C-alpha positions, 0 to 999 in steps of 0.5 A: 499500499505504501509503495502505491502511495509513493508510485502515485506521488511520484507520477507526473502524468496529468501535470500538464492538465492540471497546469492548464486548468489552473492558468486557463481562467486567468488567461481567459479573463485577460483575453476578455479584458483586452477585447473589452478595452479595445471596444471601449477605444473603438467606441470612443473614437467612433463617438469623437468622429461623430460629434465632429460631424454632427458639430459640423452640421450644427455650425452650418445650421443644419439646413440649406440657405434660407430655411430655419435651424433644425436641432434634430439633424444633430441627432440624426447625424450622430445616430447615423455616424455611430453606425449601430455601435451605440445604442441611440434608441435606449431611453435608459442610456441615451446619447447626451448632447450638450452644447455651450455657447460662447460669443467669441474665442476669448471666452471659450474654454473646454471643461476638464470634465463634461458639463452637466447637461441642463438642456439638450436643445440648442438655439443658435445665437448667430454667425461667429459664436463659438459653440462647444459640442459635448456628447456622452454615452455610458459604455457597458463594461463586460469585465468586472476587473475593468470596471474597478479601474476604468468604470464608475462602479456601475459597470459603465465607462463614460465615452465623451466626444467634444468638438468646438466650432465657429458658427457660419452664417446661415 
């Protein structure tokens, strides 16, 4: 009986399977974190591009010459540019669009963090005014470990797109 126990303890059969079973969860978690972080960076770049396009539309008045200003085109531009990557129809997690109108370049400044969105409607003040568009979206984080470092504690990472434009005559 003692010889059988010694033989089992000296045996190296199954060592590779045991090591694989120990390291596999760590590797899968790391892989999931890499994919999750990559999606966050990609979505952030897409949101920034969509914000720039929407700001450009807003700067030109979202209309052709002689027509009234149309605020709906900003949201339409954002929705078309994010291409289904961000859920723009979710009422619990919408794309938040905030605009701040400054009279001139001297008074304009980009805030260090996204400003609180008091009103998502924007009525242009006229040609030459500086307007800062800030679009925010709460991206859901899949990997709980990333939420501890990047997230808000509720499983989300706030994506922010900002653009500063000067209104054109319209």
